[in-house]
N, C-alpha and C positions, 0 to 999 in steps of 0.2 A: 329630815327626810320624810317625816310622817305625812306632810301635806302632799308629797309627790305620789303619783300613781305610775303604773308601768303598762306599756303596750309592747307586744312582741309580734314582729312581722318577719316573714321570710320572703325574699325577693330576688333570689339568685345570689350571686357573689356578695357576701356581706360587706366587702370593701366599698362597693358602690351604694350600699344602703345606709351608711353612716352619715356622710356629709349632707345629704338632703334634709335630714332631721336635725342634725347637730347645730345648724345655724339659725334656729328659730327661738325667739323669746319664749321662755317657759320650759324649754327643753333643758334639763339639768345635765343629762348624760345619755350617751348612746354606746352600748356595749355590743361588740361582735361576739357571737357564740353559736351554740348548737342546741336544738330542742326537737322534741317530737319523736325521739327514737327509743331504743331499748338498751343501749349501752351506757353505763354510768361513766361519767368523766371521759368522754371520747376525745381523741386527738384529731387534729386537722386531717392527718393522713387516713385515719380510720373513717371519718365522715366522707372524705373525698372518694375513698374506695367504694362507698355506696352500700355497705352492708350493716350499718348501724341503725338505719331507719331515721336518723336525724336530718334535719334541714339546717343549712346555714341560715342564721337569723340575726336580728338585732333586737335588743331589749332597750326600750326608750323609757327613761325616767322623766316625767313631766309634771309641771304644776298645772292642774286643771283650772285654776283661777286665772291663768294667763293664756293657756292654749288648751282647747277642748279635745277630747278623744275623737270627735267627729272631724275636727280640723286635721288631726294627725292622720285619720283614715283617708281624707281627701289628698293629703300629701303622698301617702302610701300608693294609692291607685295611680298617681302620676309618675311613679318610679318603675313600674313593672308592665309587662304585657300580660294582662289578666286572662287572655285567651290561650295561653301556652301552658300545657300541663306536662311538658317534657323537660322543663328547666327554664332558664331565663337567658335570652340573647345567646352569647357564645358559650355560656355555661350550661351543659346538658347533664341530665341525670336527676334522680329523685332528690338528692341533697340540695339541688338548686331550684326546686319547684317553689312557686309562690304560695304563701298561706298566711292567714291571719289567725293568731292564737289568742283567744279571749280568756280573761281571768275571772269574769263574773257574768251574770245574766245581762246586765246593762251593756257591757262591751259586746256580748253576743248579739243582742238586739240591734245595736248601732251598726255593727259590722254587716249583719244581714240586710239591714235597710240600705246601707251605702252600696252594697253589692247589687241589690235589686234596682236602685236608682241608676247605677252605672249601666246595668243590663238594659234598662228601659230608655236610656239616653240616645241610643242609636249610634253611639260613637264607634262601636265595634260591630263588625258583620258576623263574627263567630261568637259562640257562647262564652260567657265569663265562667272560667273553670277554677279560679282561685278558691281554695277550700277555706272554710272557717272552722277551726278546730279548738278543742279545749286546751288551755295552756298546760304544758308539762314542765318538768324541771328544766330550767335554762342553765346551761353550762357555759360560762365565759370561755371564749377561745384563748389561745395562747397570746401572751403579751405582744408579740410582734404583729399580730393582726389588729390590735386595738389602735384606733385613730390612724389607720394606715395611710389615709389621704394626707395627713399632716406629716407623718414620719418619713414617708417615701413618696413625696410629691410627684416626682418624675415617673416612677413606675406606676403609680396610681393613674396618672393622666394617660399613659400609654395603654394600660390595660383597659381603661374605660373607653378610650378611643377605638380600640380593636373590637369592643363588645357589640357595638351597634346600638347600645342603649340610648345614647343622646340623640341619634338620628330618629329613633322610634319615638322618643318623648317629644321632640320638636314637631315631627309629622303629625302625631296624634293629639297633642295638647296645645301647641302654639298657633 
């Protein structure tokens, strides 16, 4: 594991943030969890209630010799609406906001550069509001949330279809 690095992203419901990263060469593992708040070992119910300060997030373990952090950032931007500071798609509230959590100065610089490039691209008419924050303790979510798209394929598909995420991605990126 020593060759692997970690990237942490919040992008709304963590169920929808696992599969887009999980399928790339060099990505060893994607864990659903919580970060950025003030409650130790929060539960899903606590985070969803909105008073822990935590975001639903994913922690991606990746091999930088196979996939770079900048490539992972590019994948990330294509999964979210970076102009929405009230949550993502059908999921509303602070715990569903989008954010990049950096673990070192290099990640901070790369994240800031990618955000600036996206802002300058003209792809979005509204400002890019996704925050870039220092990484805090990452708490893995309960086991039933891990790899949800594999374990509960039908529920995952239905939830994702209701969210409007795929229509947004197709309209914005394809």
